Backbone of each chain as ProteinMPNN parsed JSONL, in Angstrom:
{"seq_chain_A": "XXXXXXXXXXXXXXXXXXXXXXXXXXXXXXXXXXXXXXXXXXXXXXXXXXXXXXXXXXXXXXXXXXXXXXXXXXXXXXXXXXXXXXXXXXXXXXXXXXXXXXXXX", "coords_chain_A": {"N_chain_A": [[37.645, 80.293, 17.888], [40.213, 79.411, 19.711], [42.892, 77.986, 18.624], [44.582, 75.662, 15.679], [43.745, 77.342, 13.794], [42.364, 79.22, 13.686], [40.795, 82.821, 13.631], [43.235, 85.102, 12.406], [44.781, 88.494, 12.582], [46.593, 88.228, 10.506], [46.554, 85.385, 8.755], [44.322, 86.602, 7.822], [44.521, 88.63, 6.549], [47.322, 88.731, 5.811], [50.284, 90.611, 5.52], [51.061, 91.867, 8.754], [52.127, 94.45, 9.914], [53.037, 96.004, 13.077], [52.981, 99.047, 15.028], [54.837, 100.064, 18.276], [52.426, 101.833, 20.27], [54.121, 103.509, 21.865], [57.504, 105.088, 21.993], [60.381, 102.309, 22.77], [62.516, 103.135, 26.23], [64.86, 102.671, 24.988], [64.908, 103.47, 22.29], [63.694, 106.234, 22.999], [66.082, 106.846, 24.58], [67.779, 107.374, 21.88], [66.501, 109.289, 20.305], [67.035, 111.695, 21.762], [69.651, 111.476, 21.948], [70.333, 112.049, 19.112], [68.673, 114.743, 19.264], [70.651, 116.126, 20.684], [73.039, 115.877, 18.897], [71.894, 117.639, 16.934], [71.605, 119.968, 17.998], [74.477, 120.971, 18.597], [74.886, 121.153, 15.806], [73.985, 123.455, 15.588], [75.403, 124.951, 17.22], [78.087, 124.832, 16.753], [78.056, 126.511, 14.071], [76.79, 128.462, 15.128], [78.725, 129.095, 16.661], [80.52, 129.935, 14.673], [80.389, 132.105, 13.895], [79.121, 133.222, 11.807], [76.329, 135.938, 10.192], [73.501, 135.055, 9.452], [69.865, 134.114, 8.456], [68.497, 131.847, 8.4], [70.261, 130.98, 10.877], [69.276, 132.241, 13.017], [66.902, 131.962, 12.545], [66.989, 129.101, 13.674], [68.304, 129.295, 15.87], [65.771, 129.752, 17.564], [64.823, 127.454, 17.977], [63.973, 125.078, 20.725], [66.422, 124.241, 22.575], [67.798, 120.552, 23.482], [67.764, 120.362, 26.653], [65.7, 122.305, 27.437], [63.675, 121.226, 26.093], [60.261, 120.043, 27.132], [59.549, 116.704, 28.028], [56.672, 115.618, 26.954], [57.305, 117.41, 24.138], [59.725, 116.098, 23.268], [58.671, 113.347, 22.59], [56.442, 112.993, 21.317], [54.145, 114.333, 19.063], [51.852, 117.092, 17.239], [48.827, 116.329, 16.545], [46.422, 116.822, 14.575], [44.022, 115.314, 14.237], [43.715, 112.971, 16.406], [42.757, 112.507, 19.468], [42.697, 114.267, 21.962], [44.687, 115.763, 21.029], [47.827, 114.405, 20.674], [50.224, 112.363, 19.213], [52.167, 109.885, 19.219], [55.889, 110.295, 18.521], [56.927, 108.971, 16.805], [55.377, 107.721, 15.019], [55.235, 109.373, 13.034], [56.496, 109.554, 9.238], [59.868, 108.946, 8.717], [60.79, 110.374, 10.518], [63.235, 110.864, 12.286], [65.108, 112.06, 11.241], [63.89, 114.711, 11.101], [62.635, 117.661, 12.283], [60.985, 118.277, 15.19], [60.204, 119.983, 16.552], [58.36, 122.179, 18.066], [54.977, 123.346, 18.642], [52.319, 123.525, 17.413], [50.224, 127.069, 17.656], [49.063, 127.553, 20.889], [48.782, 125.192, 21.55]], "CA_chain_A": [[38.317, 81.134, 18.02], [41.449, 79.04, 20.425], [43.421, 76.339, 17.941], [45.788, 76.499, 14.983], [43.077, 77.896, 12.33], [42.117, 80.524, 14.741], [40.918, 83.964, 12.529], [43.839, 86.398, 13.24], [45.251, 88.798, 11.849], [48.069, 87.204, 9.618], [45.926, 84.456, 8.51], [42.924, 87.171, 7.38], [45.042, 89.552, 5.507], [48.785, 88.699, 4.908], [51.035, 91.085, 6.577], [50.451, 92.709, 9.738], [53.501, 95.862, 10.759], [52.69, 96.809, 14.388], [53.795, 100.208, 15.844], [54.156, 100.14, 19.111], [51.913, 102.852, 20.891], [54.567, 104.716, 22.512], [58.386, 104.628, 22.422], [60.775, 102.382, 24.583], [63.426, 103.467, 26.758], [65.809, 102.301, 24.347], [64.136, 104.669, 21.612], [63.687, 107.587, 23.439], [67.794, 107.977, 24.47], [68.63, 107.504, 20.702], [65.838, 109.899, 19.854], [67.445, 112.665, 22.613], [71.225, 111.28, 21.284], [69.807, 112.49, 17.931], [68.425, 115.919, 18.937], [71.88, 115.978, 20.981], [73.157, 116.054, 18.004], [71.531, 118.517, 15.672], [71.869, 121.136, 18.653], [75.592, 120.75, 18.476], [75.394, 121.178, 14.827], [73.392, 124.327, 15.228], [75.781, 125.464, 18.102], [78.991, 125.199, 15.769], [77.559, 127.362, 12.647], [76.52, 130.465, 16.033], [80.353, 129.484, 16.779], [81.266, 130.119, 13.566], [80.346, 134.149, 13.628], [78.263, 133.713, 10.621], [74.942, 135.638, 10.765], [72.356, 134.691, 8.498], [68.599, 134.514, 9.01], [68.74, 130.224, 9.123], [70.256, 130.651, 11.521], [68.647, 132.667, 13.585], [65.396, 130.691, 13.133], [67.725, 127.755, 13.591], [68.9, 129.506, 17.394], [65.13, 130.325, 18.077], [64.454, 126.178, 18.263], [64.552, 124.943, 21.851], [67.576, 122.839, 22.731], [67.149, 119.275, 23.939], [67.714, 120.094, 27.588], [65.049, 122.881, 27.572], [62.55, 120.745, 25.802], [59.573, 118.994, 27.733], [59.56, 115.438, 27.718], [56.481, 115.875, 25.493], [57.886, 117.4, 22.78], [60.243, 115.22, 22.601], [58.668, 112.106, 22.276], [54.838, 113.182, 20.796], [53.995, 115.665, 18.395], [50.42, 117.385, 17.472], [47.898, 115.391, 15.124], [44.678, 117.482, 14.957], [42.848, 113.986, 13.897], [44.056, 112.044, 17.294], [41.893, 112.235, 21.112], [44.265, 114.19, 22.733], [45.998, 115.944, 19.564], [49.21, 114.073, 20.561], [50.487, 111.12, 18.526], [53.811, 109.202, 19.22], [56.554, 110.928, 17.272], [57.789, 107.489, 15.858], [54.385, 107.784, 14.04], [55.821, 110.4, 11.821], [57.473, 109.295, 8.194], [61.43, 110.05, 8.451], [60.958, 111.369, 12.282], [64.826, 110.658, 12.498], [65.722, 112.976, 10.393], [63.673, 115.984, 10.729], [62.719, 118.16, 13.645], [59.686, 118.755, 14.983], [60.266, 120.645, 18.365], [58.052, 123.16, 18.68], [53.793, 123.074, 18.76], [51.227, 125.106, 17.049], [49.957, 127.872, 18.478], [47.591, 127.021, 21.56], [48.856, 122.899, 21.545]], "C_chain_A": [[39.951, 81.122, 18.747], [41.831, 78.897, 18.566], [44.658, 77.111, 17.025], [44.686, 77.513, 13.836], [42.089, 79.271, 12.833], [41.325, 81.625, 13.85], [41.906, 85.116, 13.362], [43.974, 87.38, 12.008], [45.798, 88.746, 10.25], [47.015, 86.313, 9.021], [44.777, 85.267, 7.226], [43.869, 87.717, 6.143], [46.464, 89.481, 4.591], [49.311, 89.345, 6.035], [50.635, 92.1, 7.389], [52.031, 93.464, 10.485], [52.436, 95.967, 12.106], [53.717, 97.983, 14.657], [53.522, 100.12, 17.161], [53.374, 101.271, 19.237], [52.995, 104.026, 21.149], [56.266, 104.121, 22.22], [59.433, 104.056, 23.559], [61.709, 103.019, 24.816], [64.655, 104.021, 25.552], [66.114, 103.905, 23.2], [64.38, 105.833, 21.692], [65.214, 107.932, 23.632], [67.932, 108.127, 23.695], [67.816, 109.026, 20.237], [66.676, 111.378, 20.98], [69.177, 112.622, 22.294], [71.05, 112.763, 19.96], [69.841, 114.314, 18.094], [70.04, 116.263, 19.359], [72.594, 117.219, 19.291], [73.13, 117.406, 16.909], [72.059, 119.957, 16.582], [73.371, 121.02, 18.356], [75.93, 121.507, 17.144], [75.028, 122.336, 14.62], [74.736, 125.519, 16.37], [77.179, 125.893, 17.228], [79.144, 126.131, 14.45], [77.55, 128.77, 13.944], [77.72, 130.435, 16.33], [80.922, 130.242, 16.058], [81.778, 131.933, 13.215], [79.337, 134.221, 12.618], [76.98, 134.467, 11.037], [74.034, 135.635, 9.05], [70.644, 134.478, 9.265], [68.296, 132.482, 9.019], [69.245, 130.227, 10.315], [69.754, 131.678, 12.972], [66.848, 132.032, 13.766], [65.881, 129.587, 13.509], [67.548, 128.04, 15.597], [67.102, 129.996, 18.219], [64.119, 128.729, 18.87], [64.505, 126.082, 19.834], [65.658, 123.967, 21.837], [66.755, 121.781, 23.573], [66.785, 119.631, 25.045], [66.243, 120.411, 28.033], [63.596, 121.908, 27.29], [61.652, 119.884, 26.789], [59.783, 117.826, 27.346], [58.274, 115.295, 26.226], [56.634, 116.266, 24.871], [59.157, 116.648, 22.644], [59.717, 113.971, 22.133], [57.275, 112.021, 21.437], [55.184, 114.565, 19.987], [52.452, 115.342, 17.985], [49.919, 116.64, 16.657], [46.82, 116.282, 15.452], [43.906, 116.108, 14.578], [43.045, 113.121, 15.016], [43.155, 113.024, 18.748], [42.853, 113.154, 21.349], [45.311, 115.64, 22.125], [47.359, 115.467, 20.082], [48.814, 112.38, 19.575], [51.88, 110.518, 19.083], [54.325, 109.44, 18.22], [56.972, 109.35, 16.304], [56.235, 107.638, 14.787], [54.489, 108.604, 12.727], [56.531, 109.535, 10.723], [58.66, 110.036, 8.507], [61.03, 110.875, 9.915], [62.461, 111.822, 12.942], [65.645, 111.528, 11.694], [65.189, 114.116, 9.604], [63.303, 116.869, 12.186], [61.649, 118.781, 13.736], [59.809, 118.78, 16.315], [59.225, 121.08, 18.788], [56.098, 122.824, 17.892], [53.184, 123.593, 17.739], [50.843, 126.148, 17.969], [49.081, 127.596, 19.344], [47.716, 125.562, 21.891], [50.414, 123.334, 22.226]], "O_chain_A": [[40.765, 82.041, 18.65], [41.29, 79.452, 17.61], [45.31, 78.145, 17.167], [45.203, 78.393, 13.148], [41.317, 80.011, 12.223], [41.116, 80.965, 12.832], [41.658, 85.754, 14.385], [43.52, 87.239, 10.873], [45.355, 89.19, 9.191], [46.253, 87.186, 8.605], [44.472, 84.79, 6.133], [43.882, 87.248, 5.005], [46.74, 89.852, 3.45], [49.083, 89.019, 7.2], [49.996, 93.076, 6.994], [52.753, 92.991, 11.363], [51.209, 95.997, 12.012], [54.941, 97.914, 14.542], [52.35, 100.082, 17.535], [53.501, 101.985, 18.243], [52.848, 105.189, 20.775], [56.435, 102.902, 22.203], [59.62, 104.563, 24.664], [62.127, 103.681, 23.866], [65.133, 105.129, 25.307], [66.918, 104.836, 23.216], [65.026, 106.523, 20.903], [65.712, 108.933, 23.116], [68.423, 109.255, 23.652], [68.562, 109.908, 19.812], [66.697, 112.308, 20.173], [69.868, 113.635, 22.402], [71.469, 113.921, 19.956], [70.579, 115.071, 17.464], [70.747, 116.667, 18.436], [72.604, 118.39, 18.91], [74.053, 117.952, 16.304], [72.737, 120.845, 16.065], [73.303, 120.925, 17.13], [76.875, 122.293, 17.08], [75.461, 122.788, 13.561], [74.819, 126.73, 16.162], [77.406, 127.082, 17.007], [80.224, 126.401, 13.925], [78.146, 129.831, 13.76], [78.243, 131.548, 16.389], [81.704, 131.118, 16.428], [82.7, 132.582, 12.723], [78.673, 135.254, 12.534], [76.375, 134.02, 12.011], [74.156, 136.181, 7.953], [70.397, 134.697, 10.451], [67.75, 132.082, 10.048], [68.709, 129.405, 11.06], [70.317, 131.353, 14.017], [66.047, 131.811, 14.674], [64.966, 128.808, 13.777], [66.944, 127.319, 16.392], [67.136, 130.526, 19.33], [63.251, 128.716, 19.744], [65.097, 127.024, 20.361], [65.696, 122.988, 21.092], [65.657, 121.886, 24.121], [65.568, 119.512, 25.184], [65.532, 119.621, 28.653], [62.649, 121.863, 28.076], [62.254, 118.954, 27.324], [60.256, 117.728, 26.213], [58.542, 115.038, 25.052], [56.003, 115.625, 24.03], [59.595, 116.731, 21.497], [60.338, 113.456, 21.202], [57.026, 110.945, 20.893], [56.028, 115.448, 20.143], [51.836, 114.284, 18.112], [50.721, 116.168, 15.85], [46.401, 116.413, 16.602], [42.728, 116.275, 14.897], [42.424, 112.094, 14.741], [43.111, 114.254, 18.72], [43.973, 112.87, 20.926], [46.259, 116.238, 22.631], [48.213, 116.329, 19.872], [47.819, 111.682, 19.375], [52.643, 111.45, 19.337], [53.859, 109.145, 17.119], [57.234, 109.158, 15.117], [56.475, 107.614, 13.58], [53.902, 108.434, 11.659], [57.257, 108.673, 11.218], [58.733, 111.262, 8.595], [61.106, 112.099, 10.019], [62.75, 112.713, 13.74], [66.875, 111.512, 11.661], [65.441, 114.536, 8.475], [63.91, 116.497, 13.191], [61.195, 119.586, 12.923], [59.592, 117.86, 17.104], [58.834, 120.616, 19.859], [55.956, 122.206, 16.837], [53.93, 124.323, 17.086], [51.206, 126.024, 19.139], [48.011, 127.299, 18.813], [46.839, 124.886, 22.428], [51.21, 122.456, 22.557]]}, "seq_chain_B": "XXXXXXXXXXXXXXXXXXXXXXXXXXXXXXXXXXXXXXXXXXXXXXXXXXXXXXXXXXXXXXXXXXXXXXXXXXXXXXXXXXXXXXXXXXXXXXXXXXXXXXXXXXXXXXXXXXXXXXXXXXXXX", "coords_chain_B": {"N_chain_B": [[115.984, 152.129, 67.809], [115.631, 150.643, 64.812], [113.937, 150.444, 61.551], [111.973, 147.826, 60.351], [112.841, 146.07, 57.465], [110.845, 145.0, 54.657], [112.138, 142.42, 52.271], [110.246, 141.284, 50.072], [109.407, 141.074, 46.755], [106.76, 140.961, 44.788], [106.98, 140.464, 42.184], [108.119, 137.529, 41.308], [111.466, 137.577, 39.728], [112.199, 135.697, 37.321], [114.699, 133.532, 36.28], [117.475, 134.004, 33.128], [116.78, 130.958, 31.764], [114.905, 129.627, 32.282], [113.008, 131.701, 31.683], [113.431, 131.032, 28.992], [112.473, 128.52, 28.837], [109.619, 128.505, 29.644], [108.921, 129.985, 27.235], [109.308, 127.962, 25.422], [107.667, 126.095, 25.705], [104.538, 126.726, 26.201], [101.964, 126.504, 24.451], [101.661, 127.936, 21.217], [99.005, 130.706, 20.298], [96.228, 129.074, 19.497], [95.158, 129.168, 16.336], [92.495, 131.263, 14.579], [89.445, 129.501, 13.468], [88.39, 129.138, 10.802], [86.824, 127.708, 8.619], [83.897, 125.494, 8.207], [84.143, 122.213, 8.767], [82.464, 119.507, 7.683], [80.504, 116.806, 8.004], [79.214, 113.736, 6.404], [76.681, 112.504, 7.867], [73.788, 110.72, 7.761], [71.841, 109.775, 5.481], [70.254, 111.774, 2.664], [68.17, 110.144, 1.362], [65.174, 109.621, -0.234], [63.964, 112.016, 1.269], [63.531, 113.921, 0.022], [63.613, 116.298, -2.926], [64.791, 118.524, -2.552], [66.199, 118.709, -0.382], [67.942, 116.56, -0.78], [69.513, 118.137, -3.276], [70.787, 120.602, -1.687], [72.327, 118.965, -0.466], [74.295, 117.954, -2.682], [74.719, 120.45, -3.218], [76.671, 120.764, -1.16], [78.869, 119.183, -1.896], [78.666, 116.877, -1.08], [77.952, 113.118, -1.654], [77.959, 110.878, -0.917], [78.031, 108.678, 2.549], [79.467, 109.744, 4.957], [81.266, 111.363, 4.268], [83.756, 113.763, 3.928], [83.411, 117.544, 4.262], [84.997, 120.607, 2.959], [84.656, 123.865, 3.874], [84.155, 127.701, 3.529], [83.716, 129.771, 6.409], [80.49, 131.319, 5.234], [77.773, 133.028, 4.763], [76.029, 131.641, 3.099], [76.694, 128.863, 2.681], [76.373, 128.782, 5.491], [73.478, 128.91, 5.6], [72.809, 126.864, 3.88], [74.228, 124.428, 5.443], [72.123, 124.486, 8.09], [70.1, 123.854, 6.688], [70.182, 121.31, 6.109], [70.069, 120.14, 9.017], [70.106, 117.733, 10.586], [71.253, 116.043, 9.312], [73.867, 115.998, 9.058], [77.373, 116.468, 10.231], [78.571, 118.881, 12.44], [82.031, 120.673, 12.21], [84.367, 123.052, 13.711], [86.996, 124.69, 11.835], [90.441, 125.911, 11.598], [92.377, 127.263, 9.007], [94.333, 125.824, 8.278], [93.99, 122.955, 8.368], [92.38, 122.268, 6.735], [91.51, 119.873, 3.801], [91.901, 118.621, 0.738], [89.889, 115.73, -0.983], [92.063, 114.418, -2.228], [94.106, 114.407, -0.478], [93.072, 113.844, 1.803], [92.592, 111.244, 1.876], [95.192, 110.645, 1.644], [96.296, 110.587, 4.387], [94.792, 109.043, 5.457], [95.924, 106.608, 4.846], [98.003, 103.988, 5.533], [100.876, 104.288, 7.211], [103.932, 103.215, 5.29], [106.026, 101.975, 6.161], [108.407, 101.651, 5.483], [111.495, 103.721, 4.145], [113.095, 104.929, 1.735], [115.963, 106.094, 0.68], [117.851, 106.103, -1.082], [119.166, 105.18, -3.795], [120.754, 102.758, -6.089], [120.472, 103.056, -8.644], [120.768, 105.82, -8.975], [118.609, 107.352, -8.257], [116.218, 108.915, -6.924], [117.795, 110.449, -4.217], [120.728, 109.229, -5.426], [123.635, 108.043, -5.194]], "CA_chain_B": [[115.344, 150.785, 66.912], [115.712, 150.16, 63.062], [112.393, 149.836, 60.833], [112.62, 146.769, 59.876], [112.454, 146.341, 56.0], [110.512, 143.999, 54.412], [112.239, 142.658, 50.902], [109.612, 140.844, 49.331], [108.968, 141.314, 45.856], [105.817, 140.549, 44.163], [106.959, 139.2, 40.659], [109.911, 137.046, 41.595], [112.58, 137.523, 38.587], [112.63, 134.597, 36.455], [116.152, 133.457, 35.511], [116.659, 133.595, 31.457], [116.866, 129.914, 31.609], [113.367, 129.823, 32.738], [111.773, 132.001, 31.267], [112.981, 130.453, 27.443], [111.16, 127.347, 28.929], [108.509, 128.985, 29.564], [108.412, 130.322, 26.476], [109.105, 127.012, 24.63], [106.402, 125.414, 26.901], [103.818, 127.314, 26.088], [101.791, 126.245, 23.367], [101.124, 128.925, 20.674], [97.855, 130.87, 20.475], [95.044, 128.443, 18.229], [94.451, 130.081, 14.887], [91.281, 131.114, 14.269], [88.86, 128.684, 12.754], [87.761, 129.912, 8.967], [86.082, 126.62, 7.813], [82.897, 124.317, 8.616], [84.593, 120.903, 8.534], [81.231, 119.192, 7.03], [80.585, 115.374, 7.411], [76.911, 113.542, 6.149], [75.978, 111.268, 8.669], [72.587, 110.69, 7.506], [71.445, 109.778, 4.03], [68.956, 112.346, 2.416], [66.913, 109.091, 0.429], [63.164, 109.998, 0.476], [63.307, 113.689, 2.398], [62.776, 114.783, -1.322], [64.731, 116.591, -4.019], [65.119, 119.667, -1.818], [67.369, 118.094, 0.408], [69.48, 116.275, -2.206], [70.26, 118.925, -3.947], [71.409, 120.835, -1.226], [73.585, 118.029, -0.245], [74.845, 118.381, -4.078], [75.546, 121.867, -3.787], [77.833, 120.856, -0.557], [79.519, 118.422, -2.499], [78.337, 116.04, -0.41], [77.289, 112.347, -2.223], [78.162, 109.795, 0.198], [77.687, 108.906, 3.797], [80.493, 109.725, 5.839], [81.756, 111.979, 3.296], [83.575, 115.438, 4.631], [83.568, 118.419, 2.547], [85.516, 122.003, 4.076], [84.118, 125.442, 3.105], [84.71, 129.154, 4.185], [82.458, 130.477, 7.137], [79.972, 132.185, 5.006], [76.632, 132.791, 5.214], [75.573, 131.083, 2.174], [77.139, 127.999, 3.692], [75.708, 128.65, 7.181], [71.91, 128.311, 5.589], [72.962, 125.348, 3.671], [74.325, 123.456, 6.464], [71.032, 124.501, 8.916], [68.356, 123.382, 6.093], [70.003, 119.318, 6.745], [71.213, 120.266, 9.978], [69.93, 116.376, 10.646], [71.96, 114.918, 8.507], [75.351, 116.288, 9.297], [77.82, 116.609, 11.466], [79.887, 119.843, 11.602], [82.914, 121.412, 13.477], [84.898, 124.893, 12.889], [88.391, 124.509, 11.697], [91.454, 126.68, 11.113], [92.174, 127.08, 7.569], [95.601, 124.944, 8.136], [93.603, 121.783, 8.578], [91.297, 121.729, 5.272], [91.877, 118.938, 3.418], [90.989, 118.018, 0.081], [90.035, 114.604, -1.282], [93.107, 113.328, -2.164], [94.62, 114.826, 0.96], [92.233, 113.008, 2.968], [92.55, 109.699, 1.664], [96.828, 110.082, 2.329], [95.504, 110.814, 5.79], [93.665, 107.584, 6.212], [97.13, 105.806, 4.108], [98.919, 103.263, 6.221], [102.277, 104.403, 6.745], [104.526, 102.01, 4.393], [107.207, 101.34, 6.713], [110.137, 101.799, 5.088], [111.582, 104.812, 3.444], [113.507, 104.988, 0.12], [117.14, 107.15, 0.875], [118.709, 106.42, -2.357], [119.092, 104.362, -5.426], [122.221, 102.461, -6.93], [120.317, 103.145, -9.932], [121.007, 106.837, -9.59], [117.659, 107.886, -8.561], [116.362, 110.611, -6.095], [119.205, 111.324, -4.371], [121.451, 108.496, -5.713], [125.003, 108.273, -5.801]], "C_chain_B": [[115.449, 151.258, 65.45], [114.352, 149.575, 62.511], [112.763, 148.557, 60.048], [111.743, 146.588, 58.761], [111.816, 144.621, 55.434], [110.695, 143.634, 52.502], [111.287, 141.382, 50.166], [109.341, 141.691, 48.02], [107.396, 140.812, 45.144], [105.742, 139.839, 43.105], [107.858, 138.943, 41.223], [110.477, 137.271, 40.368], [112.748, 136.333, 38.298], [114.049, 134.5, 35.959], [115.975, 133.184, 33.881], [116.589, 132.42, 31.159], [115.441, 129.328, 31.618], [112.405, 130.359, 31.699], [111.945, 131.462, 29.665], [112.45, 128.998, 27.869], [110.408, 127.742, 28.783], [107.979, 129.077, 28.26], [108.399, 129.071, 25.02], [107.832, 126.219, 24.807], [105.186, 125.581, 26.289], [103.207, 126.597, 24.987], [101.455, 127.612, 22.324], [99.664, 129.258, 20.512], [97.32, 129.914, 19.426], [95.152, 129.634, 17.14], [93.269, 129.657, 15.071], [90.289, 130.056, 13.088], [87.945, 129.656, 11.459], [86.66, 129.281, 8.002], [85.437, 126.202, 8.567], [83.785, 123.099, 8.272], [82.945, 120.172, 8.537], [81.217, 117.539, 6.748], [78.952, 114.804, 7.231], [77.397, 112.338, 7.183], [75.171, 110.254, 7.939], [72.268, 110.57, 5.944], [69.701, 111.052, 4.183], [67.941, 111.381, 1.45], [65.58, 109.588, 1.039], [62.789, 111.274, 1.433], [62.978, 114.711, 1.085], [63.973, 115.566, -2.055], [65.178, 118.156, -3.734], [66.559, 119.401, -1.645], [68.33, 117.535, -0.263], [69.779, 117.257, -2.556], [70.963, 119.908, -2.31], [72.984, 120.108, -0.841], [74.366, 118.372, -1.414], [75.803, 119.718, -4.051], [76.995, 122.095, -2.897], [78.632, 120.411, -0.627], [79.589, 117.349, -1.513], [77.32, 114.896, -1.119], [76.941, 110.766, -1.637], [78.234, 110.213, 1.528], [79.249, 108.957, 4.328], [81.909, 110.395, 5.623], [82.549, 113.486, 4.024], [84.04, 115.994, 3.489], [84.891, 119.672, 3.638], [84.908, 122.946, 3.505], [83.838, 126.11, 4.402], [83.832, 128.979, 4.866], [81.99, 131.864, 6.065], [78.48, 131.957, 5.227], [75.48, 132.568, 3.952], [75.433, 129.349, 2.493], [76.648, 127.854, 4.933], [74.301, 127.669, 6.758], [71.807, 126.937, 4.839], [73.133, 123.885, 4.594], [73.004, 123.505, 7.477], [69.681, 123.825, 8.187], [68.899, 121.641, 6.058], [70.429, 119.605, 7.652], [70.482, 118.507, 10.778], [70.361, 115.305, 10.219], [73.561, 114.626, 9.328], [76.167, 116.682, 10.418], [79.415, 117.952, 11.514], [81.209, 120.497, 12.554], [83.622, 122.727, 12.549], [86.13, 124.779, 12.941], [89.343, 125.752, 10.964], [91.748, 126.214, 9.382], [93.584, 126.098, 7.45], [95.378, 123.764, 8.172], [92.749, 121.652, 7.438], [92.051, 120.975, 4.346], [91.024, 118.739, 2.451], [90.589, 116.789, -0.066], [90.923, 113.774, -0.83], [94.386, 113.144, -0.325], [94.24, 113.872, 2.07], [92.454, 111.465, 2.904], [93.95, 109.475, 1.871], [96.674, 109.9, 3.755], [95.816, 109.744, 6.69], [94.85, 106.197, 5.744], [97.49, 105.039, 5.575], [100.042, 103.936, 5.91], [103.145, 103.077, 5.967], [105.656, 101.449, 5.184], [109.303, 101.399, 7.354], [110.367, 103.35, 4.237], [112.894, 104.426, 2.437], [114.489, 106.323, 0.69], [117.683, 107.002, -0.052], [118.791, 105.006, -3.211], [121.016, 104.085, -5.896], [121.824, 102.84, -8.464], [120.343, 104.716, -10.201], [119.383, 107.499, -9.221], [116.964, 109.11, -7.399], [117.595, 111.197, -5.664], [120.704, 109.946, -4.051], [122.694, 108.203, -5.827], [125.805, 107.723, -6.613]], "O_chain_B": [[115.284, 152.448, 65.182], [113.801, 148.541, 62.889], [113.71, 148.403, 59.277], [110.524, 146.756, 58.731], [112.224, 143.499, 55.733], [109.987, 144.118, 51.619], [111.97, 140.474, 49.693], [109.074, 142.887, 48.134], [107.403, 139.604, 45.378], [104.951, 138.931, 42.853], [108.572, 139.807, 41.732], [109.553, 137.062, 39.582], [113.52, 135.716, 39.033], [114.511, 135.394, 35.249], [115.06, 132.579, 33.322], [116.254, 132.37, 29.976], [115.08, 128.511, 30.771], [111.464, 129.84, 31.097], [110.922, 131.39, 28.984], [111.952, 128.358, 26.943], [109.99, 127.595, 27.635], [106.924, 128.531, 27.938], [107.76, 129.185, 23.975], [107.137, 125.81, 23.877], [104.685, 124.572, 25.792], [104.049, 125.908, 24.41], [100.825, 128.457, 22.96], [98.908, 128.287, 20.55], [97.966, 129.906, 18.379], [95.209, 130.846, 17.348], [92.823, 128.57, 15.441], [90.614, 130.009, 11.901], [87.122, 130.572, 11.471], [85.953, 129.778, 7.126], [85.835, 126.242, 9.731], [84.177, 123.194, 7.108], [82.27, 120.404, 9.54], [81.68, 116.996, 5.745], [77.903, 115.238, 7.705], [78.322, 111.529, 7.115], [75.622, 109.178, 7.548], [72.579, 111.546, 5.262], [68.767, 111.193, 4.972], [67.001, 111.907, 0.853], [65.131, 109.831, 2.159], [61.772, 111.492, 2.091], [62.424, 115.811, 1.071], [65.149, 115.408, -1.729], [65.79, 118.853, -4.543], [67.585, 119.65, -2.278], [69.474, 117.983, -0.329], [70.805, 117.524, -1.931], [72.04, 119.372, -2.047], [74.154, 120.487, -0.895], [75.245, 119.198, -1.17], [76.911, 119.998, -4.508], [77.953, 122.817, -3.173], [79.529, 120.683, 0.171], [80.705, 116.966, -1.161], [76.144, 115.213, -1.296], [76.072, 109.92, -1.846], [78.399, 111.369, 1.918], [80.072, 108.108, 3.986], [83.002, 110.281, 6.178], [81.807, 114.25, 4.641], [84.602, 115.628, 2.456], [85.409, 119.441, 4.731], [84.585, 122.702, 2.342], [83.533, 125.745, 5.537], [82.95, 128.208, 4.489], [82.584, 132.935, 5.949], [78.008, 130.948, 5.75], [74.392, 133.136, 3.856], [74.378, 128.716, 2.532], [76.516, 126.729, 5.416], [73.98, 126.536, 7.117], [70.961, 126.076, 5.079], [72.55, 122.802, 4.546], [72.703, 122.351, 7.781], [68.646, 123.42, 8.717], [68.032, 120.77, 5.985], [71.645, 119.441, 7.546], [70.649, 118.604, 11.994], [70.129, 114.121, 10.464], [74.114, 113.667, 9.867], [75.693, 117.176, 11.441], [80.54, 117.979, 11.015], [80.985, 120.719, 13.744], [83.509, 123.158, 11.401], [86.615, 124.744, 14.072], [88.99, 126.382, 9.968], [91.429, 125.192, 8.774], [93.793, 125.643, 6.325], [96.392, 123.079, 8.036], [92.392, 120.481, 7.308], [93.189, 121.344, 4.057], [89.811, 118.643, 2.635], [90.916, 116.246, 0.989], [90.985, 112.953, 0.085], [94.981, 112.332, 0.383], [94.916, 113.324, 2.941], [92.462, 110.688, 3.858], [94.264, 108.344, 2.242], [97.04, 108.814, 4.206], [96.44, 109.487, 7.72], [94.71, 105.051, 6.171], [97.211, 105.592, 6.639], [100.358, 104.229, 4.756], [102.785, 101.935, 6.253], [106.191, 100.416, 4.782], [110.232, 101.335, 8.159], [109.408, 103.975, 3.783], [113.56, 103.427, 2.709], [113.972, 107.373, 1.07], [118.384, 108.001, -0.217], [118.311, 103.918, -2.894], [122.004, 104.816, -5.973], [122.665, 102.919, -9.359], [120.045, 105.115, -11.327], [118.975, 108.244, -10.113], [117.529, 110.197, -7.279], [118.295, 112.031, -6.238], [121.38, 109.761, -3.039], [122.926, 108.048, -7.026], [126.888, 108.25, -6.864]]}, "name": "protein", "num_of_chains": 2, "seq": "XXXXXXXXXXXXXXXXXXXXXXXXXXXXXXXXXXXXXXXXXXXXXXXXXXXXXXXXXXXXXXXXXXXXXXXXXXXXXXXXXXXXXXXXXXXXXXXXXXXXXXXXXXXXXXXXXXXXXXXXXXXXXXXXXXXXXXXXXXXXXXXXXXXXXXXXXXXXXXXXXXXXXXXXXXXXXXXXXXXXXXXXXXXXXXXXXXXXXXXXXXXXXXXXXXXXXXXXXXXXXXXXXXXXXX"}
């Protein structure tokens, strides 16, 4: 069990990538900064005075300061006990919008 | 008993010189913003062909590239379709720059100015 020839994930299978269970303080701060940048884009389009359906839908999204921490750093998943998983488990999560939950969750 | 008369006026009249100075020092009213200044900050690699196509339709093909588009609903819809990748500002028409003008704006000044030429150039004698 111990020693140089112990069985570990790495020497049994090769590559082992570990994704942390939750985001670090720095990653959460970066996530908030990205949310604010998206808010700024929506605000700039609203300030232009243009009216379109895409803008109405974008204005329905909660702003960064209105969101709960739960919604900022975790996301709904039907396969997980408690129905929440870390948002960083979603592929391309830094370039996608996941602000609202399915109805009832 | 003579009544005391107050000779204060609520609006002190300014001297013409001061009025003129005030006119010069007040900045002109800002021009209304008519264009979106759109900068691509994040790439659309592996986000799907639709988002890549939206960026191509906006004329964006590399990161940190800036384009200008008028305030129109179709442009606003395209911006919002890729809102996570862009940085957007509203600018007046006077600030719109095409690709060449943006490049000239980034260049360092030459440090000299041609005032004439012996060979009879621009304003040569």
